[in-house]
gemmi code that builds the backbone of each chain (N, CA, C; Angstrom):
import gemmi

chains = {
    "A": [
        ("MET", (-13.166, 22.030, -22.627), (-13.233, 20.800, -23.225), (-14.007, 20.109, -22.463)),
        ("LYS", (-15.061, 19.531, -22.877), (-16.054, 18.573, -22.387), (-16.348, 17.550, -23.214)),
        ("GLN", (-16.607, 16.197, -22.699), (-16.972, 15.105, -23.481), (-17.688, 14.215, -22.601)),
        ("ILE", (-18.889, 13.570, -22.925), (-19.690, 12.594, -22.327), (-19.068, 10.998, -22.420)),
        ("PHE", (-19.312, 10.198, -21.643), (-18.717, 9.059, -21.626), (-19.847, 8.367, -20.979)),
        ("PRO", (-20.235, 6.904, -21.568), (-20.899, 6.082, -21.154), (-20.370, 5.536, -19.948)),
        ("GLY", (-20.968, 5.514, -18.397), (-20.427, 4.827, -17.580), (-20.427, 3.500, -17.560)),
        ("ARG", (-19.262, 2.868, -18.152), (-18.598, 1.428, -18.322), (-17.270, 1.254, -18.125)),
        ("TYR", (-16.626, 0.024, -17.423), (-15.375, 0.171, -17.302), (-14.641, 0.510, -18.660)),
        ("ASP", (-15.103, -0.115, -19.679), (-14.328, 0.189, -21.065), (-14.231, 1.413, -21.606)),
        ("SER", (-15.029, 2.734, -20.829), (-14.771, 3.782, -21.257), (-13.442, 4.351, -20.593)),
        ("LEU", (-13.269, 3.762, -19.522), (-11.941, 4.487, -18.767), (-10.562, 4.743, -19.703)),
        ("ALA", (-10.367, 4.074, -20.456), (-9.275, 4.120, -21.300), (-9.417, 5.512, -22.498)),
        ("GLN", (-10.469, 5.809, -22.920), (-10.733, 6.806, -23.627), (-11.204, 8.104, -22.687)),
        ("ILE", (-11.459, 8.090, -21.528), (-11.470, 9.105, -20.653), (-9.957, 9.447, -20.428)),
        ("GLY", (-9.080, 8.230, -20.046), (-7.747, 8.520, -19.578), (-7.222, 9.327, -21.069)),
        ("GLN", (-7.176, 9.013, -21.933), (-6.832, 9.539, -23.015), (-6.997, 11.091, -23.311)),
        ("PHE", (-8.447, 11.492, -23.043), (-8.891, 12.738, -23.147), (-8.340, 13.447, -21.866)),
        ("VAL", (-8.240, 13.137, -20.648), (-7.399, 13.877, -19.637), (-5.708, 13.967, -19.741)),
        ("HIS", (-5.628, 12.823, -20.288), (-3.893, 12.872, -20.790), (-3.741, 14.145, -21.736)),
        ("SER", (-4.545, 14.156, -22.706), (-4.172, 15.143, -23.700), (-4.106, 16.619, -23.034)),
        ("ALA", (-5.408, 16.370, -22.255), (-5.412, 18.098, -21.639), (-4.191, 18.366, -20.709)),
        ("ALA", (-4.033, 17.384, -20.022), (-2.968, 17.563, -18.831), (-1.452, 17.943, -19.657)),
        ("ASP", (-1.346, 17.344, -20.933), (-0.269, 17.544, -21.600), (-0.239, 19.116, -22.051)),
        ("GLU", (-1.410, 19.543, -22.893), (-1.763, 20.847, -23.222), (-1.473, 21.783, -21.842)),
        ("ALA", (-1.955, 21.447, -20.705), (-1.563, 22.362, -19.587), (-0.306, 22.648, -19.287)),
        ("GLY", (0.712, 21.656, -19.812), (2.244, 21.880, -19.302), (2.667, 20.857, -18.564)),
        ("PHE", (2.106, 19.943, -18.276), (2.600, 19.060, -16.967), (4.056, 18.033, -17.506)),
        ("ASP", (4.286, 17.764, -16.677), (5.527, 16.894, -17.091), (4.957, 15.488, -16.909)),
        ("SER", (5.851, 14.490, -17.229), (5.028, 13.086, -17.751), (4.484, 12.449, -16.338)),
        ("PHE", (5.474, 12.543, -15.110), (4.768, 12.072, -13.802), (3.721, 12.682, -13.621)),
        ("SER", (3.077, 14.069, -13.669), (2.198, 14.826, -13.393), (0.797, 14.401, -14.236)),
        ("ILE", (1.120, 14.013, -15.477), (0.283, 13.675, -16.416), (-0.166, 12.253, -16.104)),
        ("TYR", (0.578, 11.539, -15.358), (0.380, 10.350, -15.149), (-0.677, 10.393, -13.951)),
        ("ALA", (-0.311, 11.168, -13.212), (-0.760, 11.247, -11.811), (-2.548, 11.793, -11.899)),
        ("VAL", (-2.680, 12.679, -12.882), (-3.936, 13.513, -13.138), (-4.854, 12.080, -14.004)),
        ("GLU", (-4.264, 11.277, -14.649), (-4.713, 10.308, -15.450), (-5.362, 9.034, -14.198)),
        ("LEU", (-4.261, 8.803, -13.399), (-4.524, 7.981, -12.381), (-5.626, 8.715, -11.459)),
        ("ALA", (-5.994, 9.568, -11.059), (-6.733, 10.286, -10.264), (-8.145, 10.204, -11.027)),
        ("VAL", (-8.228, 10.494, -12.498), (-9.398, 10.656, -13.027), (-10.019, 9.131, -13.170)),
        ("ASP", (-8.931, 8.241, -13.381), (-9.604, 6.660, -13.654), (-10.277, 6.182, -12.306)),
        ("GLU", (-9.467, 6.556, -11.208), (-10.065, 6.023, -10.088), (-11.529, 6.693, -9.683)),
        ("ALA", (-11.480, 8.257, -10.027), (-12.675, 8.847, -9.881), (-13.877, 8.042, -10.707)),
        ("CYS", (-13.484, 7.995, -11.725), (-14.572, 7.582, -12.507), (-14.887, 5.795, -11.979)),
        ("THR", (-13.724, 4.888, -11.845), (-14.337, 3.991, -11.306), (-15.251, 3.889, -10.270)),
        ("ASN", (-14.855, 4.924, -9.426), (-15.622, 5.158, -8.137), (-17.490, 5.321, -8.397)),
        ("ILE", (-17.309, 6.214, -9.470), (-18.567, 6.815, -10.124), (-19.424, 5.420, -10.561)),
        ("ILE", (-18.645, 4.517, -11.560), (-19.522, 3.479, -11.829), (-19.725, 2.417, -10.590)),
        ("GLU", (-18.708, 2.312, -10.087), (-19.188, 1.237, -8.924), (-20.017, 1.843, -7.866)),
        ("HIS", (-19.673, 2.680, -7.415), (-20.841, 3.351, -6.108), (-21.793, 4.240, -6.514)),
        ("ALA", (-21.612, 5.295, -7.272), (-22.882, 6.122, -7.481), (-23.868, 5.382, -8.359)),
        ("TYR", (-23.195, 4.580, -9.514), (-24.085, 4.131, -10.469), (-24.264, 2.342, -10.028)),
        ("GLY", (-23.565, 2.154, -9.093), (-23.810, 0.578, -8.693), (-23.852, -0.349, -9.636)),
        ("GLY", (-23.070, -0.013, -11.042), (-22.573, -0.642, -11.802), (-22.626, -0.159, -13.233)),
        ("GLU", (-22.269, -1.124, -14.158), (-22.014, -0.541, -15.394), (-23.398, -0.141, -16.251)),
        ("ASP", (-23.453, 0.837, -17.095), (-24.526, 1.189, -18.078), (-25.729, 1.572, -17.576)),
        ("ARG", (-25.497, 2.473, -16.596), (-26.601, 2.845, -15.589), (-26.747, 4.514, -15.924)),
        ("GLY", (-25.611, 5.073, -16.521), (-26.021, 6.368, -16.852), (-24.442, 6.782, -17.419)),
        ("ASN", (-24.372, 8.148, -17.690), (-22.952, 8.784, -18.325), (-22.108, 9.372, -17.420)),
        ("ILE", (-21.082, 9.698, -17.740), (-20.150, 10.337, -16.999), (-19.539, 11.690, -17.743)),
        ("GLU", (-19.728, 12.589, -17.158), (-19.616, 14.141, -18.333), (-18.069, 14.665, -17.326)),
        ("CYS", (-17.286, 14.454, -18.382), (-15.870, 15.046, -18.223), (-15.476, 16.639, -18.773)),
        ("THR", (-15.246, 17.339, -17.711), (-14.732, 18.633, -18.537), (-13.359, 19.051, -17.815)),
        ("CYS", (-12.468, 19.242, -18.656), (-11.063, 19.817, -18.346), (-11.020, 21.301, -18.866)),
        ("GLU", (-10.653, 22.246, -17.841), (-10.204, 23.537, -18.120), (-8.922, 23.839, -17.427)),
        ("ILE", (-8.067, 24.200, -18.796), (-6.779, 24.917, -18.513), (-6.734, 26.103, -18.168)),
        ("THR", (-5.898, 26.670, -17.229), (-5.814, 28.165, -16.594), (-4.268, 27.968, -16.827)),
        ("PRO", (-3.848, 29.495, -16.201), (-2.071, 29.713, -16.045), (-1.601, 28.788, -14.893)),
        ("GLU", (-2.697, 28.577, -13.947), (-2.017, 27.874, -12.731), (-2.324, 26.505, -12.762)),
        ("GLY", (-2.924, 25.759, -13.758), (-3.142, 24.367, -13.751), (-4.179, 23.915, -14.487)),
        ("LEU", (-4.548, 22.628, -13.871), (-5.505, 22.051, -14.933), (-6.884, 21.570, -13.606)),
        ("THR", (-8.023, 21.989, -14.192), (-9.306, 21.535, -13.281), (-10.086, 20.447, -14.165)),
        ("ILE", (-10.141, 19.443, -13.446), (-11.387, 18.298, -14.267), (-12.499, 18.454, -13.437)),
        ("ILE", (-13.624, 18.427, -13.666), (-14.977, 18.212, -13.379), (-15.498, 17.044, -14.000)),
        ("LEU", (-15.995, 16.147, -12.846), (-16.595, 14.943, -13.288), (-18.383, 15.213, -12.719)),
        ("HIS", (-19.156, 14.639, -13.631), (-20.545, 14.933, -13.270), (-21.299, 13.595, -13.668)),
        ("ASP", (-22.079, 13.105, -12.734), (-22.555, 11.712, -12.874), (-24.212, 12.053, -12.021)),
        ("HIS", (-24.971, 11.601, -12.475), (-26.311, 11.367, -11.723), (-26.902, 10.018, -11.002)),
        ("GLY", (-25.841, 9.504, -10.847), (-25.944, 8.371, -9.678), (-26.229, 8.758, -8.038)),
        ("GLN", (-25.981, 7.759, -7.197), (-26.337, 8.097, -6.014), (-25.378, 8.709, -5.354)),
        ("PRO", (-25.277, 9.558, -4.397), (-24.376, 10.377, -3.712), (-23.479, 9.377, -3.238)),
        ("PHE", (-22.065, 9.925, -3.489), (-21.025, 9.076, -3.134), (-20.646, 9.545, -1.936)),
        ("ARG", (-20.287, 9.079, -0.795), (-19.649, 9.680, 0.203), (-18.132, 9.327, 0.802)),
        ("PRO", (-17.426, 10.255, 0.451), (-16.283, 9.914, 0.511), (-15.606, 9.707, 1.934)),
        ("GLU", (-16.484, 10.510, 2.948), (-15.899, 10.053, 4.388), (-16.245, 8.502, 4.644)),
        ("ASP", (-17.179, 7.929, 3.898), (-17.599, 6.797, 4.353), (-16.269, 5.677, 4.096)),
        ("ILE", (-15.303, 6.078, 3.257), (-14.513, 5.142, 2.576), (-13.222, 5.266, 3.602)),
        ("PRO", (-12.857, 4.028, 4.187), (-11.770, 4.263, 5.297), (-10.593, 4.469, 4.467)),
        ("SER", (-9.581, 5.040, 5.266), (-8.413, 5.473, 4.413), (-7.785, 3.893, 4.396)),
        ("PRO", (-6.899, 3.614, 3.305), (-6.198, 2.431, 3.576), (-5.140, 2.249, 4.482)),
        ("ALA", (-4.660, 1.203, 4.884), (-4.070, 0.829, 6.036), (-2.415, 0.592, 5.217)),
        ("ILE", (-1.755, 1.605, 4.646), (-0.806, 1.248, 3.888), (0.227, 0.965, 4.490)),
        ("ASN", (0.503, 0.810, 5.794), (1.918, 0.186, 6.467), (1.304, -1.043, 7.342)),
        ("ALA", (-0.052, -1.430, 7.172), (-0.467, -2.630, 7.740), (0.251, -3.767, 7.004)),
        ("PRO", (0.217, -5.116, 8.109), (0.856, -6.029, 7.457), (-0.024, -6.793, 6.340)),
        ("LEU", (0.313, -7.707, 5.426), (-0.308, -8.245, 4.465), (-1.885, -8.810, 4.644)),
        ("GLU", (-2.032, -9.367, 5.897), (-3.043, -10.215, 6.102), (-4.292, -8.926, 6.502)),
        ("GLU", (-3.796, -7.764, 7.033), (-4.779, -6.752, 7.286), (-5.123, -5.922, 6.118)),
        ("ARG", (-4.360, -5.977, 4.834), (-4.603, -4.994, 4.030), (-6.210, -5.375, 3.335)),
        ("GLU", (-6.746, -4.223, 3.390), (-7.909, -4.344, 2.816), (-7.756, -3.703, 1.341)),
        ("SER", (-8.124, -4.463, 0.313), (-7.802, -4.435, -1.203), (-8.795, -3.160, -1.964)),
        ("HIS", (-9.596, -2.439, -0.933), (-10.454, -1.303, -1.449), (-9.988, -0.111, -0.419)),
        ("GLY", (-10.242, 1.240, -1.169), (-9.768, 2.574, -0.626), (-8.729, 3.040, -1.259)),
        ("LEU", (-8.157, 2.399, -2.021), (-6.702, 2.931, -2.492), (-6.932, 4.015, -3.839)),
        ("GLY", (-8.214, 4.081, -4.112), (-8.508, 4.963, -5.157), (-8.650, 6.391, -4.548)),
        ("LEU", (-9.376, 6.493, -3.762), (-9.488, 7.881, -2.995), (-8.304, 8.408, -2.639)),
        ("PHE", (-7.634, 7.367, -2.000), (-6.317, 7.970, -1.240), (-5.117, 8.502, -2.562)),
        ("PHE", (-5.411, 7.713, -3.850), (-4.246, 8.467, -4.677), (-4.888, 9.684, -5.223)),
        ("MET", (-6.193, 9.713, -5.498), (-6.701, 11.137, -5.707), (-6.615, 12.124, -4.753)),
        ("LYS", (-6.421, 11.832, -3.447), (-6.182, 12.754, -2.529), (-4.814, 13.331, -2.302)),
        ("LYS", (-3.863, 11.900, -2.822), (-2.213, 12.339, -2.587), (-1.817, 13.053, -3.812)),
        ("TRP", (-2.358, 12.866, -4.852), (-1.677, 13.294, -6.217), (-2.375, 14.730, -6.724)),
        ("MET", (-3.812, 14.930, -6.375), (-4.156, 16.031, -6.955), (-4.102, 17.246, -5.885)),
        ("ASP", (-4.080, 18.454, -6.048), (-4.118, 19.432, -5.356), (-5.094, 19.524, -4.327)),
        ("GLU", (-6.304, 19.782, -4.819), (-7.487, 19.879, -4.378), (-8.768, 18.799, -4.931)),
        ("ILE", (-9.561, 18.410, -4.002), (-10.577, 17.713, -4.429), (-11.697, 17.897, -3.603)),
        ("HIS", (-12.855, 18.180, -4.448), (-14.208, 18.617, -3.819), (-15.544, 17.908, -4.457)),
        ("PHE", (-16.030, 17.203, -3.317), (-17.166, 16.586, -3.976), (-18.319, 17.468, -3.434)),
        ("ASP", (-19.565, 17.615, -4.421), (-20.834, 18.242, -4.367), (-21.844, 17.325, -4.850)),
        ("PHE", (-22.905, 17.345, -3.843), (-24.217, 16.223, -4.407), (-25.554, 16.872, -4.127)),
        ("SER", (-25.955, 16.928, -5.238), (-27.356, 17.803, -5.357), (-28.265, 16.789, -5.716)),
        ("GLN", (-29.648, 16.914, -5.084), (-30.608, 16.009, -5.389), (-31.219, 16.416, -6.867)),
        ("ASN", (-31.286, 17.433, -7.343), (-31.851, 17.671, -8.718), (-30.690, 17.583, -9.656)),
        ("HIS", (-29.569, 18.101, -9.588), (-28.268, 17.881, -10.614), (-27.296, 16.899, -10.449)),
        ("GLY", (-27.375, 16.062, -9.536), (-26.386, 14.718, -9.417), (-25.067, 15.245, -8.717)),
        ("ASN", (-24.380, 14.383, -8.708), (-22.870, 14.678, -8.406), (-22.213, 15.325, -9.070)),
        ("THR", (-21.208, 15.973, -8.413), (-19.952, 16.787, -9.153), (-18.652, 16.480, -8.311)),
        ("LEU", (-17.735, 15.998, -8.798), (-16.528, 16.094, -8.481), (-15.375, 16.948, -9.303)),
        ("VAL", (-14.857, 17.826, -8.554), (-14.023, 18.854, -9.013), (-12.344, 18.616, -8.334)),
        ("MET", (-11.613, 18.433, -9.307), (-10.198, 18.213, -8.808), (-9.288, 19.093, -9.329)),
        ("PHE", (-8.569, 19.488, -9.011), (-7.204, 20.638, -9.205), (-5.897, 20.036, -9.124)),
        ("LYS", (-5.230, 20.463, -10.169), (-3.814, 20.055, -10.110), (-2.907, 21.347, -10.457)),
        ("LYS", (-2.171, 22.026, -9.721), (-1.386, 23.258, -9.944), (-0.054, 22.556, -11.138)),
        ("VAL", (0.093, 23.337, -12.120), (1.287, 23.092, -12.862), (2.295, 24.190, -12.599)),
        ("GLU", (3.539, 23.032, -12.567), (4.922, 23.608, -11.936), (5.372, 24.295, -13.067)),
        ("LYS", (5.615, 25.404, -13.440), (5.810, 26.275, -14.330), (7.661, 25.789, -14.640)),
        ("LYS", (8.285, 25.726, -15.475), (9.558, 25.552, -15.880), (10.600, 26.608, -15.491)),
        ("GLY", (11.194, 26.147, -14.636), (12.611, 27.469, -14.387), (12.029, 28.207, -13.077)),
        ("GLU", (10.671, 27.835, -12.481), (10.354, 28.320, -11.070), (10.824, 27.655, -10.085)),
    ],
    "B": [
        ("MET", (-5.177, -4.601, -22.776), (-4.018, -5.469, -22.035), (-3.724, -6.786, -22.645)),
        ("GLU", (-2.496, -7.363, -22.290), (-2.017, -8.770, -23.131), (-1.472, -9.133, -21.842)),
        ("ILE", (-1.685, -10.513, -21.905), (-0.925, -11.073, -20.509), (-0.639, -12.580, -21.066)),
        ("GLU", (1.242, -12.658, -21.109), (1.836, -13.781, -21.496), (2.330, -14.590, -20.227)),
        ("THR", (2.139, -16.146, -20.062), (2.370, -16.571, -19.040), (3.289, -17.648, -19.637)),
        ("THR", (4.797, -17.524, -18.450), (5.603, -18.539, -18.732), (6.010, -19.313, -17.843)),
        ("GLN", (5.826, -20.981, -17.842), (6.247, -21.479, -16.635), (7.577, -21.965, -16.593)),
        ("TYR", (8.257, -21.603, -15.532), (9.733, -22.019, -15.159), (9.858, -23.120, -14.190)),
        ("LYS", (10.896, -23.882, -14.131), (10.789, -24.938, -13.122), (10.548, -24.505, -11.709)),
        ("HIS", (10.980, -23.232, -11.093), (10.622, -22.741, -10.000), (9.964, -22.055, -9.623)),
        ("CYS", (9.129, -21.252, -10.794), (8.465, -20.241, -10.907), (7.404, -19.810, -11.910)),
        ("ASP", (6.508, -19.035, -12.201), (5.955, -18.726, -13.275), (5.934, -17.194, -13.611)),
        ("LEU", (6.373, -16.868, -14.725), (6.214, -15.543, -15.183), (5.168, -15.076, -15.657)),
        ("VAL", (4.604, -14.024, -15.290), (3.381, -13.300, -15.865), (4.062, -11.866, -16.478)),
        ("LYS", (4.039, -11.759, -17.928), (4.359, -10.743, -18.528), (3.014, -9.909, -18.814)),
        ("VAL", (2.985, -8.959, -18.417), (1.550, -7.823, -18.455), (2.205, -6.744, -19.317)),
        ("ASN", (1.237, -6.639, -20.501), (1.381, -5.400, -21.546), (0.069, -4.623, -21.528)),
        ("GLY", (0.480, -3.388, -21.704), (-0.950, -2.448, -21.800), (-1.185, -1.672, -20.472)),
        ("ARG", (-2.572, -1.754, -20.550), (-3.029, -0.906, -19.604), (-4.053, -1.607, -18.422)),
        ("VAL", (-3.597, -1.734, -17.489), (-4.438, -2.531, -16.254), (-5.519, -1.474, -15.530)),
        ("ASP", (-6.579, -1.348, -16.019), (-7.727, -0.773, -15.169), (-8.588, -1.561, -14.626)),
        ("SER", (-9.880, -0.971, -14.361), (-10.860, -1.994, -13.742), (-11.643, -2.560, -15.137)),
        ("ALA", (-11.352, -2.056, -16.107), (-11.900, -2.858, -17.354), (-11.292, -4.112, -17.447)),
        ("THR", (-9.819, -4.033, -17.528), (-8.796, -5.172, -17.414), (-8.516, -6.058, -16.510)),
        ("SER", (-8.599, -5.431, -15.317), (-7.933, -6.196, -14.142), (-8.539, -7.480, -13.831)),
        ("PRO", (-9.843, -7.623, -14.110), (-9.913, -9.070, -14.235), (-9.409, -10.272, -14.671)),
        ("LYS", (-8.769, -9.970, -15.828), (-8.186, -10.472, -16.654), (-6.931, -10.801, -16.304)),
        ("LEU", (-6.230, -9.964, -15.493), (-4.822, -10.208, -14.640), (-5.267, -11.225, -13.525)),
        ("ALA", (-6.460, -10.939, -12.595), (-6.693, -11.726, -11.548), (-6.693, -13.170, -11.971)),
        ("GLU", (-7.377, -13.229, -13.070), (-7.707, -14.738, -13.965), (-6.229, -15.361, -13.877)),
        ("ALA", (-5.629, -14.578, -14.428), (-4.155, -15.351, -14.706), (-3.237, -15.651, -13.679)),
        ("LEU", (-3.470, -14.792, -12.661), (-2.821, -15.404, -11.377), (-3.384, -16.469, -10.639)),
        ("THR", (-4.940, -16.193, -10.751), (-5.846, -17.449, -10.415), (-5.460, -18.775, -10.933)),
        ("ALA", (-5.041, -18.847, -12.273), (-5.209, -19.987, -13.053), (-3.971, -20.576, -12.609)),
        ("ILE", (-2.794, -19.651, -12.254), (-1.489, -20.443, -11.464), (-1.761, -21.073, -10.301)),
        ("THR", (-2.116, -20.358, -9.598), (-2.250, -20.485, -8.250), (-3.115, -21.992, -7.954)),
        ("GLU", (-4.211, -22.020, -8.781), (-5.164, -23.524, -8.854), (-4.374, -24.571, -9.378)),
        ("GLN", (-3.062, -24.370, -10.240), (-2.257, -25.316, -10.354), (-1.668, -25.919, -9.057)),
        ("GLY", (-1.823, -25.206, -7.971), (-1.106, -25.508, -7.092), (0.476, -24.681, -6.944)),
        ("ARG", (0.468, -23.859, -7.767), (1.967, -23.154, -8.043), (1.909, -21.847, -7.579)),
        ("PHE", (2.588, -21.308, -6.502), (2.372, -20.290, -5.665), (3.846, -19.442, -5.692)),
        ("ARG", (4.653, -19.496, -6.473), (5.841, -18.527, -6.967), (6.064, -17.902, -8.526)),
        ("ILE", (5.383, -16.688, -8.086), (4.988, -15.915, -9.481), (5.852, -14.365, -9.249)),
        ("VAL", (6.106, -14.098, -10.639), (6.859, -13.024, -10.938), (5.916, -12.306, -12.026)),
        ("VAL", (5.734, -10.850, -11.571), (4.630, -10.420, -12.578), (5.952, -9.426, -13.249)),
        ("ASP", (5.840, -9.200, -14.359), (6.688, -8.253, -15.108), (5.986, -7.138, -15.769)),
        ("PHE", (6.245, -5.920, -15.254), (5.574, -4.716, -15.526), (6.330, -4.001, -16.642)),
        ("SER", (7.290, -4.525, -17.326), (7.816, -3.560, -18.351), (7.268, -3.082, -19.404)),
        ("GLY", (5.993, -3.723, -19.853), (5.237, -3.242, -20.843), (3.827, -2.583, -20.313)),
        ("VAL", (3.819, -2.324, -19.267), (2.481, -1.980, -18.753), (2.740, -0.378, -18.585)),
        ("GLN", (1.897, 0.158, -19.517), (1.839, 1.819, -19.419), (0.859, 2.365, -18.302)),
        ("PHE", (-0.058, 1.899, -17.645), (-1.005, 2.394, -16.477), (-1.725, 1.035, -15.786)),
        ("LEU", (-1.456, 1.511, -14.260), (-1.530, 0.696, -13.089), (-2.650, 1.402, -12.559)),
        ("SER", (-3.931, 0.934, -12.347), (-4.779, 1.581, -11.427), (-5.023, 0.589, -10.022)),
        ("SER", (-5.876, 1.102, -8.980), (-5.687, 0.435, -7.925), (-6.345, -0.877, -8.009)),
        ("ALA", (-7.328, -0.853, -9.018), (-7.891, -2.167, -9.378), (-6.861, -3.420, -9.617)),
        ("GLY", (-5.971, -2.911, -10.321), (-4.752, -3.684, -10.594), (-3.627, -4.379, -9.277)),
        ("LEU", (-3.978, -3.151, -8.360), (-3.032, -3.263, -7.345), (-3.670, -4.229, -6.208)),
        ("ARG", (-5.245, -4.127, -6.451), (-6.518, -5.007, -5.767), (-5.916, -6.619, -6.191)),
        ("ALA", (-5.793, -7.150, -7.391), (-5.743, -8.193, -7.985), (-4.067, -8.786, -7.474)),
        ("LEU", (-3.225, -8.121, -7.330), (-1.623, -8.263, -6.764), (-1.911, -8.502, -5.349)),
        ("ILE", (-2.791, -7.784, -4.759), (-2.797, -8.001, -3.223), (-3.378, -9.172, -2.771)),
        ("ASN", (-4.569, -9.679, -3.679), (-5.404, -10.933, -3.232), (-4.418, -11.850, -3.788)),
        ("ALA", (-3.405, -11.897, -4.814), (-2.697, -13.070, -5.134), (-1.574, -13.308, -4.119)),
        ("GLN", (-1.410, -12.012, -3.823), (-0.084, -12.484, -2.493), (-0.618, -13.022, -1.451)),
        ("LYS", (-1.891, -12.458, -1.209), (-2.453, -13.216, 0.314), (-2.477, -14.661, -0.035)),
        ("THR", (-3.331, -15.290, -1.453), (-3.165, -16.621, -1.788), (-1.771, -17.394, -1.742)),
        ("CYS", (-1.199, -16.770, -1.987), (0.568, -17.412, -2.258), (1.253, -17.229, -1.128)),
        ("LYS", (1.223, -16.299, -0.176), (1.849, -16.542, 1.177), (1.242, -17.217, 2.017)),
        ("ARG", (0.105, -17.584, 2.032), (-0.854, -18.639, 3.027), (0.087, -19.890, 3.087)),
        ("TYR", (0.343, -20.203, 4.445), (1.290, -21.536, 4.794), (2.555, -21.384, 4.251)),
        ("ASN", (3.127, -20.209, 4.074), (4.354, -20.199, 3.477), (4.731, -20.829, 2.220)),
        ("ARG", (3.775, -21.035, 1.162), (3.729, -21.668, 0.321), (4.668, -21.244, -0.807)),
        ("GLY", (4.547, -19.926, -1.140), (5.396, -18.882, -2.174), (5.193, -17.494, -1.783)),
        ("GLU", (5.004, -16.954, -3.026), (5.331, -15.558, -3.043), (5.162, -14.663, -4.467)),
        ("VAL", (4.178, -13.610, -4.349), (4.432, -13.024, -5.749), (5.463, -11.950, -5.760)),
        ("VAL", (6.446, -11.756, -6.537), (7.368, -10.726, -6.771), (6.861, -9.875, -7.866)),
        ("LEU", (7.674, -8.555, -7.828), (7.174, -7.678, -9.081), (8.583, -7.328, -9.593)),
        ("CYS", (8.369, -7.155, -10.910), (9.798, -6.601, -11.459), (9.558, -5.631, -12.531)),
        ("ALA", (10.705, -4.891, -13.092), (10.875, -3.962, -14.060), (9.638, -2.879, -14.451)),
        ("LEU", (9.267, -2.296, -13.217), (8.003, -1.284, -13.063), (8.582, 0.079, -13.439)),
        ("PRO", (7.944, 0.596, -14.713), (8.210, 2.014, -15.334), (8.195, 2.986, -13.656)),
        ("ALA", (8.818, 4.046, -14.078), (9.069, 5.178, -13.149), (7.323, 5.527, -12.690)),
        ("ASN", (6.621, 5.691, -13.137), (5.481, 6.256, -12.769), (4.494, 5.247, -11.989)),
        ("ILE", (4.543, 3.953, -12.333), (3.745, 2.937, -11.587), (4.753, 2.600, -10.455)),
        ("ALA", (6.107, 2.449, -10.529), (6.744, 2.188, -9.135), (6.146, 3.481, -8.345)),
        ("ALA", (6.247, 4.869, -8.627), (5.697, 5.633, -7.690), (4.229, 5.511, -7.169)),
        ("ALA", (3.458, 5.144, -7.832), (2.254, 4.518, -7.247), (2.271, 3.353, -6.369)),
        ("VAL", (3.175, 2.371, -6.832), (3.430, 1.132, -6.072), (3.710, 1.432, -4.544)),
        ("GLU", (4.685, 2.441, -4.683), (5.444, 2.932, -3.375), (4.273, 3.933, -2.538)),
        ("LEU", (3.724, 4.649, -3.157), (2.547, 5.613, -2.184), (1.838, 4.248, -1.736)),
        ("ALA", (1.523, 3.507, -2.377), (0.176, 2.586, -1.660), (0.975, 1.507, -0.649)),
        ("GLY", (2.274, 1.695, -0.688), (2.632, 1.056, 0.716), (3.053, -0.468, 0.155)),
        ("PHE", (3.362, -0.487, -0.905), (3.436, -1.916, -1.734), (4.551, -2.701, -1.419)),
        ("ASN", (5.704, -1.426, -0.970), (7.093, -2.065, -0.908), (7.529, -2.920, 0.308)),
        ("SER", (6.627, -2.849, 1.186), (6.877, -3.481, 2.447), (5.982, -4.975, 1.881)),
        ("ILE", (5.012, -5.051, 1.260), (4.295, -6.318, 0.866), (4.638, -7.255, -0.192)),
        ("PHE", (5.700, -6.510, -1.111), (6.250, -7.193, -2.084), (7.610, -6.802, -2.552)),
        ("ARG", (8.152, -7.647, -2.776), (9.674, -7.752, -3.128), (9.983, -7.112, -4.572)),
        ("ILE", (10.516, -5.982, -4.935), (10.427, -5.757, -6.029), (11.918, -5.602, -7.093)),
        ("PHE", (12.160, -6.175, -8.121), (13.466, -6.212, -8.745), (13.451, -5.607, -10.138)),
        ("ASP", (14.745, -5.099, -10.540), (14.765, -4.328, -11.472), (14.544, -4.901, -12.967)),
        ("ASP", (14.648, -6.253, -12.887), (14.583, -6.841, -14.063), (13.940, -8.521, -14.141)),
        ("PRO", (13.288, -9.032, -14.865), (12.894, -10.539, -15.012), (13.921, -11.293, -14.847)),
        ("LEU", (14.781, -11.396, -15.104), (15.979, -12.357, -14.751), (16.226, -12.375, -13.424)),
        ("MET", (16.469, -11.266, -12.717), (16.888, -11.421, -11.129), (15.710, -11.710, -10.350)),
        ("ALA", (14.394, -11.379, -10.760), (13.278, -11.725, -10.306), (12.969, -13.289, -9.968)),
        ("VAL", (13.233, -14.041, -11.265), (13.095, -15.480, -11.474), (14.044, -16.177, -10.869)),
        ("GLY", (15.510, -15.472, -10.881), (16.765, -16.030, -10.172), (16.220, -15.853, -8.673)),
        ("TYR", (15.430, -15.440, -8.163), (15.326, -15.064, -6.510), (14.625, -16.591, -6.151)),
        ("PHE", (13.837, -16.949, -6.919), (13.183, -18.380, -6.695), (14.179, -19.636, -6.714)),
    ],
}
model = gemmi.Model(1)
for chain_id, residues in chains.items():
    chain = gemmi.Chain(chain_id)
    for i, (resn, *xyz) in enumerate(residues, 1):
        res = gemmi.Residue()
        res.name, res.seqid = resn, gemmi.SeqId(i, " ")
        for name, pos in zip(("N", "CA", "C"), xyz):
            atom = gemmi.Atom()
            atom.name, atom.element = name, gemmi.Element(name[0])
            atom.pos, atom.b_iso = gemmi.Position(*pos), 0.0
            res.add_atom(atom)
        chain.add_residue(res)
    model.add_chain(chain)
structure = gemmi.Structure()
structure.add_model(model)
structure.setup_entities()
């Protein structure tokens, strides 16, 4: 399943619906469906904000692949390379005054997906692959 | 996303409905700022009608909490978090910077 969305924040709800349906079809429970939707929302926000540097600068291509093991989501864009290592981990135990309000998105993606992998190519743009394992009922 | 704000004697209740993401979080931030700009710093945010909350929404809450807690003049508290949202809020470490209540009545009663 593949869909292309305009790289703007009001596409996020539609992208969310698209991956929500795929996660549902893959057999995830409601919390895991939410986790997938959140990870993809955060990833797409990063694409718009960091890779494209704003809205309406390019598209986001979203592919969902369901396998017996789980769900793979591939996000592709043609913006600037996004360096996840440049984003510091949020200080989630710090007192309020020291809390930075950025960096939580990538943190959620890492915590709630089983694998995330970024790939940057001069000619083909940026690709983010995220995988979440499905827990089969009764196992 | 829809926001309803109710002013009580001791606090303001902000009821958020729908989806809070990067497209809609500026509206939440504006609603919170509109309250603090009136010199009111005791705010309850009711999440019972929220289906989805991304880090953009969490950012609006952190910023409002920083404004309200400055000079000990008030506080933002959260209430009625659906289970998925409560899990995200906990993962983000928000339990240590926000009081969380089960329902709006208890939250309003706190002030």
